[in-house]
C-alpha positions as CSV (number, residue, x, y, z in Angstrom):
1,M,113.1,56.3,106.1
2,T,110.7,58.1,108.4
3,D,107.9,56.5,110.4
4,N,105.4,59.2,109.4
5,P,105.8,60.0,105.7
6,E,104.3,63.3,104.5
7,P,100.9,62.9,102.9
8,Q,101.0,62.9,99.1
9,N,98.2,65.5,98.7
10,K,99.0,68.4,101.0
11,P,96.0,70.7,101.6
12,I,96.1,73.9,99.7
13,H,96.6,76.9,101.9
14,L,94.8,80.0,100.7
15,P,95.9,83.2,102.5
16,V,92.8,85.0,103.7
17,E,92.9,88.5,105.2
18,G,90.7,89.5,108.2
19,I,90.1,86.0,109.7
20,L,90.2,87.3,113.2
21,E,87.9,90.2,112.5
22,A,85.2,88.2,110.6
23,P,81.9,87.9,112.3
24,I,80.6,84.6,113.6
25,I,77.1,83.8,112.2
26,F,75.0,81.4,114.2
27,F,71.7,80.2,112.7
28,E,69.3,77.4,113.2
29,I,67.1,77.5,110.1
30,C,67.0,78.8,106.5
31,P,63.3,79.9,106.2
32,T,63.6,81.4,102.7
33,L,65.7,80.8,99.5
34,G,65.6,81.9,95.9
35,N,67.4,82.0,92.6
36,N,67.2,85.2,90.7
37,G,68.9,84.8,87.3
38,G,71.7,82.7,88.8
39,L,72.1,84.8,92.0
40,I,71.4,82.4,94.9
41,N,69.8,84.0,98.0
42,V,69.3,82.3,101.4
43,L,68.0,83.8,104.6
44,L,69.5,82.6,107.8
45,A,67.6,82.8,111.1
46,A,67.9,81.9,114.7
47,S,65.2,81.4,117.3
48,L,64.9,83.8,120.2
49,V,63.2,83.0,123.5
50,E,61.7,86.0,125.5
51,P,59.7,86.3,128.7
52,I,56.2,87.6,128.4
53,A,53.4,88.4,130.8
54,N,52.4,85.9,133.6
55,G,55.8,84.2,133.6
56,Q,55.3,82.7,130.2
57,I,57.8,82.6,127.3
58,A,57.5,83.2,123.6
59,T,59.7,82.2,120.8
60,R,60.2,84.0,117.5
61,L,62.6,83.8,114.6
62,K,65.1,86.6,114.0
63,A,66.9,87.0,110.7
64,V,70.7,87.0,111.3
65,A,72.0,87.2,107.7
66,H,71.1,87.3,104.0
67,L,73.5,85.1,101.9
68,R,74.0,86.1,98.3
69,M,76.2,84.0,96.0
70,T,76.7,82.8,92.5
71,A,75.9,79.3,91.5
72,G,79.6,78.4,91.6
73,S,79.9,79.8,95.1
74,A,76.8,77.9,96.3
75,M,78.4,74.7,94.9
76,N,81.6,75.4,96.8
77,L,79.7,76.1,100.0
78,R,77.7,72.9,99.6
79,D,80.8,70.8,99.0
80,T,82.5,72.4,102.0
81,L,79.5,71.7,104.2
82,D,79.4,68.1,103.0
83,K,83.0,67.7,104.0
84,A,82.4,69.2,107.4
85,L,79.5,66.9,108.0
86,L,81.5,63.9,107.0
87,M,84.3,64.9,109.4
88,G,81.7,64.7,112.3
89,A,80.0,61.5,111.1
90,P,80.4,58.4,113.3
91,V,82.6,55.8,111.9
92,E,81.7,52.1,112.1
93,N,84.8,50.0,112.9
94,P,83.9,46.3,113.3
95,Q,87.5,45.3,113.7
96,G,87.9,47.3,116.9
97,K,89.9,50.4,117.8
98,A,92.5,51.5,115.3
99,N,96.1,52.3,116.3
């Protein structure tokens, strides 16, 4: 008998090509969205800070990507984001530190 038995539900590994070459998309806001006959569209944008005259700064939004997906893909993305948010959520443990 082992001290650390294997989990009953192993995660499914899906081979994905091009992982190392895929771009990293950073965004801070989704200023527009739409649904055109079941095709979901979301604009991703990031804020930019730039120097202007007299030592001042200005901020503006820059579009970084247009997401297009089916309703099924949108649900999959939503579920994946929910799981990622749950992974980072603080856990209340009134019994103290777990072993």
